[in-house]
N, CA, C and O atoms as a CHARMM CRD file, in Angstrom:
* protein
*
  364
    1    1 MET  N     25.16100  -2.39400  21.10900 PROA 1      0.00000
    2    1 MET  CA    25.95400  -1.40000  20.67800 PROA 1      0.00000
    3    1 MET  C     27.31400  -1.21600  21.28400 PROA 1      0.00000
    4    1 MET  O     28.38000  -1.09400  20.68100 PROA 1      0.00000
    5    2 GLU  N     27.09900  -1.21600  22.56800 PROA 2      0.00000
    6    2 GLU  CA    28.42300  -1.04200  23.32100 PROA 2      0.00000
    7    2 GLU  C     29.54400  -2.03800  23.04400 PROA 2      0.00000
    8    2 GLU  O     30.74900  -1.79300  22.98900 PROA 2      0.00000
    9    3 TYR  N     28.90200  -3.24800  22.87300 PROA 3      0.00000
   10    3 TYR  CA    29.97900  -4.69400  22.53200 PROA 3      0.00000
   11    3 TYR  C     30.45800  -4.04900  21.09700 PROA 3      0.00000
   12    3 TYR  O     31.67700  -3.94300  20.96400 PROA 3      0.00000
   13    4 LEU  N     29.67200  -3.62700  20.06300 PROA 4      0.00000
   14    4 LEU  CA    30.42600  -3.46000  18.81900 PROA 4      0.00000
   15    4 LEU  C     31.36200  -2.22900  18.99400 PROA 4      0.00000
   16    4 LEU  O     32.45300  -2.22800  18.42300 PROA 4      0.00000
   17    5 VAL  N     31.01000  -1.29400  19.68200 PROA 5      0.00000
   18    5 VAL  CA    32.07900  -0.29300  19.81700 PROA 5      0.00000
   19    5 VAL  C     33.30400  -0.60800  20.56200 PROA 5      0.00000
   20    5 VAL  O     34.31800   0.04800  20.32200 PROA 5      0.00000
   21    6 SER  N     33.31800  -1.58700  21.48000 PROA 6      0.00000
   22    6 SER  CA    34.39800  -2.23400  22.21700 PROA 6      0.00000
   23    6 SER  C     35.15100  -3.01100  21.20500 PROA 6      0.00000
   24    6 SER  O     36.38000  -2.95200  21.24000 PROA 6      0.00000
   25    7 CYS  N     34.55600  -3.73600  20.30400 PROA 7      0.00000
   26    7 CYS  CA    35.41100  -4.56700  19.09900 PROA 7      0.00000
   27    7 CYS  C     36.05100  -3.52500  18.32400 PROA 7      0.00000
   28    7 CYS  O     37.26300  -3.56800  18.11600 PROA 7      0.00000
   29    8 LEU  N     35.34400  -2.62400  17.89800 PROA 8      0.00000
   30    8 LEU  CA    35.97000  -1.51200  16.90700 PROA 8      0.00000
   31    8 LEU  C     36.95400  -0.93300  17.54600 PROA 8      0.00000
   32    8 LEU  O     37.92600  -0.66800  16.83900 PROA 8      0.00000
   33    9 ASP  N     37.03400  -0.59700  18.85900 PROA 9      0.00000
   34    9 ASP  CA    38.07800   0.30400  19.45700 PROA 9      0.00000
   35    9 ASP  C     39.38700  -0.74700  19.67700 PROA 9      0.00000
   36    9 ASP  O     40.56200  -0.39800  19.56200 PROA 9      0.00000
   37   10 GLU  N     38.92300  -2.11800  20.02000 PROA 10     0.00000
   38   10 GLU  CA    40.08000  -2.93300  20.15600 PROA 10     0.00000
   39   10 GLU  C     40.74900  -3.06400  18.78400 PROA 10     0.00000
   40   10 GLU  O     41.95300  -2.83500  18.67200 PROA 10     0.00000
   41   11 TRP  N     40.02300  -3.41400  17.77500 PROA 11     0.00000
   42   11 TRP  CA    40.62800  -3.67000  16.42500 PROA 11     0.00000
   43   11 TRP  C     41.41300  -2.32400  15.98800 PROA 11     0.00000
   44   11 TRP  O     42.57900  -2.42300  15.60700 PROA 11     0.00000
   45   12 LEU  N     40.81100  -1.14600  16.04100 PROA 12     0.00000
   46   12 LEU  CA    41.76300  -0.05700  15.70600 PROA 12     0.00000
   47   12 LEU  C     42.89000   0.37800  16.44600 PROA 12     0.00000
   48   12 LEU  O     43.75500   1.12500  15.98800 PROA 12     0.00000
   49   13 ASN  N     42.87600  -0.13100  17.68500 PROA 13     0.00000
   50   13 ASN  CA    44.06000  -0.04700  18.64800 PROA 13     0.00000
   51   13 ASN  C     45.09000  -0.90000  17.94100 PROA 13     0.00000
   52   13 ASN  O     46.20600  -0.43100  17.72000 PROA 13     0.00000
   53   14 LYS  N     44.79600  -2.02900  17.60400 PROA 14     0.00000
   54   14 LYS  CA    45.89600  -2.93200  17.01900 PROA 14     0.00000
   55   14 LYS  C     46.53200  -2.54700  15.85700 PROA 14     0.00000
   56   14 LYS  O     47.64700  -2.96800  15.54700 PROA 14     0.00000
   57   15 THR  N     45.67500  -1.51300  14.97700 PROA 15     0.00000
   58   15 THR  CA    46.21000  -1.27600  13.81600 PROA 15     0.00000
   59   15 THR  C     46.67200   0.18600  13.92800 PROA 15     0.00000
   60   15 THR  O     46.96700   0.74300  12.87000 PROA 15     0.00000
   61   16 SER  N     46.76500   0.82600  14.98600 PROA 16     0.00000
   62   16 SER  CA    47.22500   2.20900  15.12500 PROA 16     0.00000
   63   16 SER  C     46.48000   3.24900  14.08600 PROA 16     0.00000
   64   16 SER  O     47.08200   4.10800  13.44200 PROA 16     0.00000
   65   17 GLN  N     45.33000   3.05800  14.05100 PROA 17     0.00000
   66   17 GLN  CA    44.38900   4.07000  13.24100 PROA 17     0.00000
   67   17 GLN  C     43.80600   5.21300  14.15700 PROA 17     0.00000
   68   17 GLN  O     42.58400   5.27600  14.29000 PROA 17     0.00000
   69   18 SER  N     44.60400   6.09600  14.77600 PROA 18     0.00000
   70   18 SER  CA    43.86400   7.04100  15.56900 PROA 18     0.00000
   71   18 SER  C     42.91000   7.88500  14.82100 PROA 18     0.00000
   72   18 SER  O     41.82700   8.21400  15.30500 PROA 18     0.00000
   73   19 SER  N     43.31900   8.25100  13.60400 PROA 19     0.00000
   74   19 SER  CA    42.42700   9.24600  12.78700 PROA 19     0.00000
   75   19 SER  C     40.98800   8.48800  12.38400 PROA 19     0.00000
   76   19 SER  O     39.90900   9.07500  12.31900 PROA 19     0.00000
   77   20 LEU  N     41.17400   7.21100  12.15500 PROA 20     0.00000
   78   20 LEU  CA    40.02100   6.45300  11.87100 PROA 20     0.00000
   79   20 LEU  C     39.13600   6.23400  13.17300 PROA 20     0.00000
   80   20 LEU  O     37.91200   6.18300  13.05000 PROA 20     0.00000
   81   21 ARG  N     39.67800   6.11500  14.29600 PROA 21     0.00000
   82   21 ARG  CA    38.98200   5.92200  15.63000 PROA 21     0.00000
   83   21 ARG  C     38.30900   7.21400  15.89500 PROA 21     0.00000
   84   21 ARG  O     37.20400   7.20100  16.43800 PROA 21     0.00000
   85   22 ARG  N     38.90900   8.39900  15.53900 PROA 22     0.00000
   86   22 ARG  CA    38.34400   9.85300  15.53100 PROA 22     0.00000
   87   22 ARG  C     37.17800   9.95500  14.85400 PROA 22     0.00000
   88   22 ARG  O     36.17100  10.48400  15.32500 PROA 22     0.00000
   89   23 ALA  N     37.28200   9.33400  13.45000 PROA 23     0.00000
   90   23 ALA  CA    36.10700   9.53100  12.53300 PROA 23     0.00000
   91   23 ALA  C     35.01100   8.60700  12.78800 PROA 23     0.00000
   92   23 ALA  O     33.85200   8.88100  12.47500 PROA 23     0.00000
   93   24 PHE  N     35.36600   7.48100  13.37000 PROA 24     0.00000
   94   24 PHE  CA    34.30300   6.51500  14.00200 PROA 24     0.00000
   95   24 PHE  C     33.52600   7.15800  15.00200 PROA 24     0.00000
   96   24 PHE  O     32.29900   7.22100  14.92300 PROA 24     0.00000
   97   25 SER  N     34.20000   7.65200  15.96200 PROA 25     0.00000
   98   25 SER  CA    33.62600   8.39000  17.05700 PROA 25     0.00000
   99   25 SER  C     32.74400   9.41900  16.63500 PROA 25     0.00000
  100   25 SER  O     31.62000   9.44500  17.13700 PROA 25     0.00000
  101   26 ARG  N     33.09700  10.34000  15.72600 PROA 26     0.00000
  102   26 ARG  CA    32.22600  11.43000  15.26100 PROA 26     0.00000
  103   26 ARG  C     30.86800  10.91400  14.63800 PROA 26     0.00000
  104   26 ARG  O     29.75300  11.40100  14.82100 PROA 26     0.00000
  105   27 TRP  N     31.18800   9.87300  13.89700 PROA 27     0.00000
  106   27 TRP  CA    30.05500   9.18900  13.08500 PROA 27     0.00000
  107   27 TRP  C     29.01300   8.70900  13.88400 PROA 27     0.00000
  108   27 TRP  O     27.83900   8.92100  13.58100 PROA 27     0.00000
  109   28 ILE  N     29.42800   7.91400  15.14600 PROA 28     0.00000
  110   28 ILE  CA    28.64900   7.36800  16.09300 PROA 28     0.00000
  111   28 ILE  C     27.74100   8.54800  16.60800 PROA 28     0.00000
  112   28 ILE  O     26.51200   8.51100  16.54900 PROA 28     0.00000
  113   29 LYS  N     28.43700   9.55400  17.09600 PROA 29     0.00000
  114   29 LYS  CA    27.97500  10.71900  17.88700 PROA 29     0.00000
  115   29 LYS  C     27.13500  11.40500  16.95400 PROA 29     0.00000
  116   29 LYS  O     26.05500  11.60600  17.50900 PROA 29     0.00000
  117   30 GLN  N     27.14100  11.86500  15.76200 PROA 30     0.00000
  118   30 GLN  CA    26.50100  12.45100  14.91300 PROA 30     0.00000
  119   30 GLN  C     25.39000  11.76700  14.10500 PROA 30     0.00000
  120   30 GLN  O     24.48500  12.42300  13.58900 PROA 30     0.00000
  121   31 VAL  N     25.48000  10.45200  14.00800 PROA 31     0.00000
  122   31 VAL  CA    24.61100   9.88200  12.82400 PROA 31     0.00000
  123   31 VAL  C     23.90800   8.63100  13.69200 PROA 31     0.00000
  124   31 VAL  O     22.67900   8.57400  13.73200 PROA 31     0.00000
  125   32 VAL  N     24.65000   7.72000  14.32400 PROA 32     0.00000
  126   32 VAL  CA    24.13300   6.61500  14.87000 PROA 32     0.00000
  127   32 VAL  C     23.27900   6.96600  15.94700 PROA 32     0.00000
  128   32 VAL  O     22.07200   6.73300  15.89700 PROA 32     0.00000
  129   33 LEU  N     23.92600   7.61000  17.09900 PROA 33     0.00000
  130   33 LEU  CA    23.05800   7.84200  18.21600 PROA 33     0.00000
  131   33 LEU  C     21.82800   8.75700  18.18300 PROA 33     0.00000
  132   33 LEU  O     20.80200   8.53400  18.82500 PROA 33     0.00000
  133   34 PRO  N     22.01400   9.74200  17.42600 PROA 34     0.00000
  134   34 PRO  CA    20.69700  10.47700  17.20900 PROA 34     0.00000
  135   34 PRO  C     19.54600   9.96900  16.61400 PROA 34     0.00000
  136   34 PRO  O     18.39600  10.33800  16.85700 PROA 34     0.00000
  137   35 VAL  N     19.99200   8.86300  15.60400 PROA 35     0.00000
  138   35 VAL  CA    18.81200   8.11800  15.02100 PROA 35     0.00000
  139   35 VAL  C     18.14100   7.12600  16.10800 PROA 35     0.00000
  140   35 VAL  O     16.92400   6.97600  16.21600 PROA 35     0.00000
  141   36 ARG  N     19.04000   6.52000  16.83800 PROA 36     0.00000
  142   36 ARG  CA    18.55200   5.61200  17.90000 PROA 36     0.00000
  143   36 ARG  C     17.90100   6.24600  19.20500 PROA 36     0.00000
  144   36 ARG  O     16.95300   5.80900  19.85700 PROA 36     0.00000
  145   37 MET  N     18.55200   7.22800  19.38500 PROA 37     0.00000
  146   37 MET  CA    18.01900   8.24700  20.54300 PROA 37     0.00000
  147   37 MET  C     17.58200   9.50900  20.40200 PROA 37     0.00000
  148   37 MET  O     18.10800  10.40100  21.06800 PROA 37     0.00000
  149   38 PRO  N     16.64500   9.75600  19.59300 PROA 38     0.00000
  150   38 PRO  CA    16.42600  11.10000  19.07100 PROA 38     0.00000
  151   38 PRO  C     16.03700  12.18800  20.36600 PROA 38     0.00000
  152   38 PRO  O     15.09600  11.86500  21.09100 PROA 38     0.00000
  153   39 GLY  N     16.63000  13.22600  20.58900 PROA 39     0.00000
  154   39 GLY  CA    16.33300  14.27000  21.48600 PROA 39     0.00000
  155   39 GLY  C     17.24900  14.23100  22.71800 PROA 39     0.00000
  156   39 GLY  O     17.17500  15.01900  23.66100 PROA 39     0.00000
  157   40 VAL  N     18.22400  13.10300  22.58200 PROA 40     0.00000
  158   40 VAL  CA    19.13100  13.07200  23.53300 PROA 40     0.00000
  159   40 VAL  C     20.50200  13.80900  23.29600 PROA 40     0.00000
  160   40 VAL  O     21.24000  13.47800  22.36700 PROA 40     0.00000
  161   41 GLU  N     20.81500  14.83200  24.18400 PROA 41     0.00000
  162   41 GLU  CA    22.25400  15.36600  24.08100 PROA 41     0.00000
  163   41 GLU  C     23.32700  14.65200  24.39500 PROA 41     0.00000
  164   41 GLU  O     23.35900  14.00800  25.44300 PROA 41     0.00000
  165   42 PHE  N     24.36300  14.67200  23.51400 PROA 42     0.00000
  166   42 PHE  CA    25.71000  13.89300  23.72400 PROA 42     0.00000
  167   42 PHE  C     26.76700  14.88900  23.91000 PROA 42     0.00000
  168   42 PHE  O     26.92600  15.78400  23.08100 PROA 42     0.00000
  169   43 GLU  N     27.47300  14.78400  24.92200 PROA 43     0.00000
  170   43 GLU  CA    28.61100  15.53300  25.14100 PROA 43     0.00000
  171   43 GLU  C     29.73300  15.26200  23.90000 PROA 43     0.00000
  172   43 GLU  O     29.57200  14.44900  22.99000 PROA 43     0.00000
  173   44 ALA  N     30.80800  16.06900  24.07000 PROA 44     0.00000
  174   44 ALA  CA    31.78300  15.83400  22.99800 PROA 44     0.00000
  175   44 ALA  C     32.70800  14.50300  23.27800 PROA 44     0.00000
  176   44 ALA  O     33.25900  14.24700  24.34800 PROA 44     0.00000
  177   45 MET  N     32.74900  13.80200  22.21300 PROA 45     0.00000
  178   45 MET  CA    33.39000  12.45000  22.27700 PROA 45     0.00000
  179   45 MET  C     34.37300  12.45600  21.06400 PROA 45     0.00000
  180   45 MET  O     33.90900  12.61000  19.93500 PROA 45     0.00000
  181   46 ASN  N     35.60900  12.30500  21.24200 PROA 46     0.00000
  182   46 ASN  CA    36.74800  12.60100  20.29900 PROA 46     0.00000
  183   46 ASN  C     37.33000  11.03600  20.19000 PROA 46     0.00000
  184   46 ASN  O     38.25700  10.89600  19.39100 PROA 46     0.00000
  185   47 ASP  N     36.91600   9.93700  20.85500 PROA 47     0.00000
  186   47 ASP  CA    37.70400   8.88400  20.76400 PROA 47     0.00000
  187   47 ASP  C     36.54400   7.72800  21.07000 PROA 47     0.00000
  188   47 ASP  O     35.53000   7.93200  21.73700 PROA 47     0.00000
  189   48 LEU  N     36.85300   6.67600  20.54000 PROA 48     0.00000
  190   48 LEU  CA    35.95700   5.28800  20.60100 PROA 48     0.00000
  191   48 LEU  C     35.82100   5.05400  22.17600 PROA 48     0.00000
  192   48 LEU  O     34.74500   4.69400  22.65400 PROA 48     0.00000
  193   49 GLN  N     37.03600   5.28800  23.02000 PROA 49     0.00000
  194   49 GLN  CA    36.93000   4.86300  24.38900 PROA 49     0.00000
  195   49 GLN  C     35.91600   5.68600  25.11900 PROA 49     0.00000
  196   49 GLN  O     35.21500   5.16900  25.98900 PROA 49     0.00000
  197   50 GLU  N     35.79600   7.17300  24.73800 PROA 50     0.00000
  198   50 GLU  CA    35.03200   8.03600  25.18000 PROA 50     0.00000
  199   50 GLU  C     33.60600   7.62500  24.80200 PROA 50     0.00000
  200   50 GLU  O     32.78900   7.77300  25.71100 PROA 50     0.00000
  201   51 VAL  N     33.14100   7.13700  23.64000 PROA 51     0.00000
  202   51 VAL  CA    32.02000   6.81900  23.20000 PROA 51     0.00000
  203   51 VAL  C     31.54600   5.51600  24.09900 PROA 51     0.00000
  204   51 VAL  O     30.39900   5.37300  24.52200 PROA 51     0.00000
  205   52 GLN  N     32.69900   4.53600  24.32700 PROA 52     0.00000
  206   52 GLN  CA    32.25500   3.21700  24.98300 PROA 52     0.00000
  207   52 GLN  C     32.03700   3.66400  26.49100 PROA 52     0.00000
  208   52 GLN  O     31.22300   3.00500  27.13800 PROA 52     0.00000
  209   53 SER  N     32.66000   4.67400  27.08400 PROA 53     0.00000
  210   53 SER  CA    32.46400   4.92100  28.46200 PROA 53     0.00000
  211   53 SER  C     31.03300   5.59400  28.66900 PROA 53     0.00000
  212   53 SER  O     30.31700   5.31600  29.63100 PROA 53     0.00000
  213   54 MET  N     30.68500   6.51300  27.66700 PROA 54     0.00000
  214   54 MET  CA    29.28100   7.26600  27.81000 PROA 54     0.00000
  215   54 MET  C     28.24100   6.28800  27.71100 PROA 54     0.00000
  216   54 MET  O     27.28200   6.32400  28.48200 PROA 54     0.00000
  217   55 LEU  N     28.38200   5.21900  26.61900 PROA 55     0.00000
  218   55 LEU  CA    27.32300   4.14600  26.57000 PROA 55     0.00000
  219   55 LEU  C     27.26200   3.38000  27.85800 PROA 55     0.00000
  220   55 LEU  O     26.17700   3.22800  28.42000 PROA 55     0.00000
  221   56 ALA  N     28.30000   2.92200  28.32200 PROA 56     0.00000
  222   56 ALA  CA    28.40600   2.13800  29.58900 PROA 56     0.00000
  223   56 ALA  C     27.64600   2.72900  30.72400 PROA 56     0.00000
  224   56 ALA  O     26.97300   2.02400  31.47600 PROA 56     0.00000
  225   57 GLU  N     27.77100   4.28600  30.87800 PROA 57     0.00000
  226   57 GLU  CA    27.09600   4.97000  31.91900 PROA 57     0.00000
  227   57 GLU  C     25.69500   5.28400  31.57900 PROA 57     0.00000
  228   57 GLU  O     24.86800   5.25300  32.49000 PROA 57     0.00000
  229   58 ARG  N     25.31800   5.58800  30.35000 PROA 58     0.00000
  230   58 ARG  CA    23.97900   5.84800  30.03500 PROA 58     0.00000
  231   58 ARG  C     23.10800   4.79000  29.82900 PROA 58     0.00000
  232   58 ARG  O     21.92500   4.99600  30.09800 PROA 58     0.00000
  233   59 VAL  N     23.49200   3.52100  29.34200 PROA 59     0.00000
  234   59 VAL  CA    22.69500   2.33200  29.04300 PROA 59     0.00000
  235   59 VAL  C     22.02200   1.97000  30.39200 PROA 59     0.00000
  236   59 VAL  O     20.85700   1.58500  30.28700 PROA 59     0.00000
  237   60 LYS  N     22.53700   2.02300  31.61500 PROA 60     0.00000
  238   60 LYS  CA    21.88200   1.68000  32.91100 PROA 60     0.00000
  239   60 LYS  C     20.64700   2.57600  32.91700 PROA 60     0.00000
  240   60 LYS  O     19.51500   2.11900  33.07400 PROA 60     0.00000
  241   61 SER  N     20.96900   4.15800  32.70000 PROA 61     0.00000
  242   61 SER  CA    19.76300   4.88500  33.17700 PROA 61     0.00000
  243   61 SER  C     18.61600   4.63000  32.06100 PROA 61     0.00000
  244   61 SER  O     17.43300   4.57000  32.39300 PROA 61     0.00000
  245   62 TRP  N     19.03000   4.48600  30.74500 PROA 62     0.00000
  246   62 TRP  CA    18.06600   4.12100  29.66600 PROA 62     0.00000
  247   62 TRP  C     17.29100   2.88600  29.69800 PROA 62     0.00000
  248   62 TRP  O     16.15500   2.82500  29.22700 PROA 62     0.00000
  249   63 VAL  N     17.93900   1.81700  30.29400 PROA 63     0.00000
  250   63 VAL  CA    17.13800   0.73200  30.57300 PROA 63     0.00000
  251   63 VAL  C     16.13500   0.98000  31.67500 PROA 63     0.00000
  252   63 VAL  O     14.95300   0.66000  31.55000 PROA 63     0.00000
  253   64 GLU  N     16.68100   1.61800  32.87600 PROA 64     0.00000
  254   64 GLU  CA    15.61400   1.86100  34.04000 PROA 64     0.00000
  255   64 GLU  C     14.49000   2.77100  33.50100 PROA 64     0.00000
  256   64 GLU  O     13.35500   2.50000  33.89300 PROA 64     0.00000
  257   65 ASN  N     14.63400   3.72800  32.72500 PROA 65     0.00000
  258   65 ASN  CA    13.77300   4.73700  32.15300 PROA 65     0.00000
  259   65 ASN  C     12.66100   3.92100  31.08800 PROA 65     0.00000
  260   65 ASN  O     11.48400   4.26200  30.97100 PROA 65     0.00000
  261   66 SER  N     13.22300   2.92000  30.43900 PROA 66     0.00000
  262   66 SER  CA    12.39500   2.13500  29.67100 PROA 66     0.00000
  263   66 SER  C     11.60600   1.27400  30.41300 PROA 66     0.00000
  264   66 SER  O     10.43900   1.20600  30.02700 PROA 66     0.00000
  265   67 LYS  N     11.91700   0.58200  31.39000 PROA 67     0.00000
  266   67 LYS  CA    11.19600  -0.14800  32.31000 PROA 67     0.00000
  267   67 LYS  C     10.09200   0.54900  32.95800 PROA 67     0.00000
  268   67 LYS  O      8.96300   0.06300  33.01100 PROA 67     0.00000
  269   68 ILE  N     10.46000   1.89200  33.54300 PROA 68     0.00000
  270   68 ILE  CA     9.44100   2.71100  34.15500 PROA 68     0.00000
  271   68 ILE  C      8.46300   3.09900  33.01100 PROA 68     0.00000
  272   68 ILE  O      7.26900   3.05100  33.30900 PROA 68     0.00000
  273   69 GLU  N      8.76600   3.45200  31.83100 PROA 69     0.00000
  274   69 GLU  CA     7.77900   3.84700  30.80900 PROA 69     0.00000
  275   69 GLU  C      6.88400   2.56000  30.53900 PROA 69     0.00000
  276   69 GLU  O      5.66000   2.62400  30.43300 PROA 69     0.00000
  277   70 GLY  N      7.56200   1.47600  30.44700 PROA 70     0.00000
  278   70 GLY  CA     6.72900   0.27700  30.10900 PROA 70     0.00000
  279   70 GLY  C      5.75000  -0.03100  31.18600 PROA 70     0.00000
  280   70 GLY  O      4.62900  -0.45100  30.90200 PROA 70     0.00000
  281   71 ILE  N      6.14400   0.16700  32.43600 PROA 71     0.00000
  282   71 ILE  CA     5.08100  -0.13200  33.47700 PROA 71     0.00000
  283   71 ILE  C      4.04700   0.91200  33.52700 PROA 71     0.00000
  284   71 ILE  O      2.90600   0.57700  33.84500 PROA 71     0.00000
  285   72 LYS  N      4.31800   2.16700  33.24400 PROA 72     0.00000
  286   72 LYS  CA     3.32200   3.24700  33.06800 PROA 72     0.00000
  287   72 LYS  C      2.22600   2.88000  32.04100 PROA 72     0.00000
  288   72 LYS  O      1.02600   2.90100  32.31200 PROA 72     0.00000
  289   73 ILE  N      2.74100   2.54300  30.84000 PROA 73     0.00000
  290   73 ILE  CA     1.85400   2.32900  29.90100 PROA 73     0.00000
  291   73 ILE  C      1.10400   0.85800  30.28000 PROA 73     0.00000
  292   73 ILE  O     -0.10600   0.90700  30.06000 PROA 73     0.00000
  293   74 GLY  N      1.45600  -0.09600  30.66700 PROA 74     0.00000
  294   74 GLY  CA     0.86500  -1.23300  31.16300 PROA 74     0.00000
  295   74 GLY  C     -0.18000  -0.98700  32.22300 PROA 74     0.00000
  296   74 GLY  O     -1.24100  -1.61100  32.22800 PROA 74     0.00000
  297   75 ILE  N      0.13000  -0.06900  33.12400 PROA 75     0.00000
  298   75 ILE  CA    -0.81500   0.37500  34.25700 PROA 75     0.00000
  299   75 ILE  C     -1.94800   0.93100  33.49700 PROA 75     0.00000
  300   75 ILE  O     -3.06700   0.43200  33.61200 PROA 75     0.00000
  301   76 SER  N     -1.66600   2.16400  32.55300 PROA 76     0.00000
  302   76 SER  CA    -2.70800   2.66200  31.77600 PROA 76     0.00000
  303   76 SER  C     -3.54200   1.80100  30.98600 PROA 76     0.00000
  304   76 SER  O     -4.74700   2.02900  30.88200 PROA 76     0.00000
  305   77 GLN  N     -2.96600   0.79300  30.40100 PROA 77     0.00000
  306   77 GLN  CA    -3.88500  -0.14800  29.40200 PROA 77     0.00000
  307   77 GLN  C     -4.59100  -0.81800  30.44100 PROA 77     0.00000
  308   77 GLN  O     -5.80800  -0.92000  30.28900 PROA 77     0.00000
  309   78 GLY  N     -4.03900  -1.32400  31.52900 PROA 78     0.00000
  310   78 GLY  CA    -4.76200  -2.30200  32.35700 PROA 78     0.00000
  311   78 GLY  C     -6.12300  -1.32200  32.93100 PROA 78     0.00000
  312   78 GLY  O     -7.30800  -1.64900  32.86900 PROA 78     0.00000
  313   79 ILE  N     -5.63800  -0.21900  33.41700 PROA 79     0.00000
  314   79 ILE  CA    -7.07200   0.63600  33.89100 PROA 79     0.00000
  315   79 ILE  C     -8.08400   0.80200  32.91700 PROA 79     0.00000
  316   79 ILE  O     -9.27700   0.65400  33.17900 PROA 79     0.00000
  317   80 SER  N     -7.52100   1.18900  31.48300 PROA 80     0.00000
  318   80 SER  CA    -8.45800   1.27200  30.33300 PROA 80     0.00000
  319   80 SER  C     -9.28400   0.02400  30.15100 PROA 80     0.00000
  320   80 SER  O    -10.49400   0.14300  29.95800 PROA 80     0.00000
  321   81 GLN  N     -8.74200  -1.11300  30.19800 PROA 81     0.00000
  322   81 GLN  CA    -9.33000  -2.29500  29.94700 PROA 81     0.00000
  323   81 GLN  C    -10.29500  -2.69600  31.10600 PROA 81     0.00000
  324   81 GLN  O    -11.33200  -3.33700  30.93200 PROA 81     0.00000
  325   82 GLY  N     -9.88100  -2.29000  32.18800 PROA 82     0.00000
  326   82 GLY  CA   -10.62600  -2.55700  33.47900 PROA 82     0.00000
  327   82 GLY  C    -12.07000  -1.74500  33.44100 PROA 82     0.00000
  328   82 GLY  O    -13.18300  -2.18900  33.72400 PROA 82     0.00000
  329   83 ASP  N    -11.73000  -0.52000  33.03600 PROA 83     0.00000
  330   83 ASP  CA   -13.00200   0.55100  32.82300 PROA 83     0.00000
  331   83 ASP  C    -13.93400  -0.01400  31.89600 PROA 83     0.00000
  332   83 ASP  O    -15.12200  -0.15900  32.18200 PROA 83     0.00000
  333   84 TYR  N    -13.39100  -0.36700  30.69600 PROA 84     0.00000
  334   84 TYR  CA   -14.26000  -0.85200  29.61800 PROA 84     0.00000
  335   84 TYR  C    -15.19600  -2.02500  29.99500 PROA 84     0.00000
  336   84 TYR  O    -16.41200  -2.04200  29.80600 PROA 84     0.00000
  337   85 ARG  N    -14.41100  -3.05600  30.58500 PROA 85     0.00000
  338   85 ARG  CA   -15.16400  -4.35000  31.05200 PROA 85     0.00000
  339   85 ARG  C    -16.02000  -4.08300  32.25000 PROA 85     0.00000
  340   85 ARG  O    -16.95800  -4.84600  32.48000 PROA 85     0.00000
  341   86 GLY  N    -15.76800  -3.03800  33.05200 PROA 86     0.00000
  342   86 GLY  CA   -16.67900  -2.78600  34.08400 PROA 86     0.00000
  343   86 GLY  C    -17.94000  -2.15900  33.44900 PROA 86     0.00000
  344   86 GLY  O    -19.09900  -2.52600  33.64500 PROA 86     0.00000
  345   87 TYR  N    -17.51700  -1.14600  32.65200 PROA 87     0.00000
  346   87 TYR  CA   -18.69300  -0.44300  31.76500 PROA 87     0.00000
  347   87 TYR  C    -19.60200  -1.33400  31.03700 PROA 87     0.00000
  348   87 TYR  O    -20.82100  -1.16900  31.07400 PROA 87     0.00000
  349   88 LYS  N    -18.97300  -2.37900  30.30100 PROA 88     0.00000
  350   88 LYS  CA   -19.75600  -3.42300  29.50600 PROA 88     0.00000
  351   88 LYS  C    -20.52000  -4.28400  30.54200 PROA 88     0.00000
  352   88 LYS  O    -21.64900  -4.70400  30.28800 PROA 88     0.00000
  353   89 SER  N    -19.90000  -4.53800  31.69400 PROA 89     0.00000
  354   89 SER  CA   -20.89000  -5.61600  32.40100 PROA 89     0.00000
  355   89 SER  C    -21.95400  -4.75500  33.26200 PROA 89     0.00000
  356   89 SER  O    -22.88300  -5.28800  33.87000 PROA 89     0.00000
  357   90 GLY  N    -21.72000  -3.41100  33.24500 PROA 90     0.00000
  358   90 GLY  CA   -22.83400  -2.64900  33.80800 PROA 90     0.00000
  359   90 GLY  C    -23.97700  -2.53900  33.00700 PROA 90     0.00000
  360   90 GLY  O    -25.07800  -2.38300  33.53500 PROA 90     0.00000
  361   91 ASN  N    -23.83200  -2.60400  31.72500 PROA 91     0.00000
  362   91 ASN  CA   -25.14800  -2.42700  30.86400 PROA 91     0.00000
  363   91 ASN  C    -25.80600  -3.61300  30.52600 PROA 91     0.00000
  364   91 ASN  O    -26.83900  -3.57700  29.85700 PROA 91     0.00000
């Protein structure tokens, strides 16, 4: 998504469409991001460059949080499977 925002920003810069840039920024903030990341609060973003900067900063933490969550789920599933196999072999 960061790449698409960057391309849109670059294209709209070439065509001097400042009002369209603001409209896309609001649309991304109010429609796209809440659907993709429910429950996440987003600060005011009035320009595509601000959207791009926010995404660049947050993507790193989102990836890290996703990895941590995935590891937790994997450990939980592994423990459950191990408990089940141990229970099965004990009977």
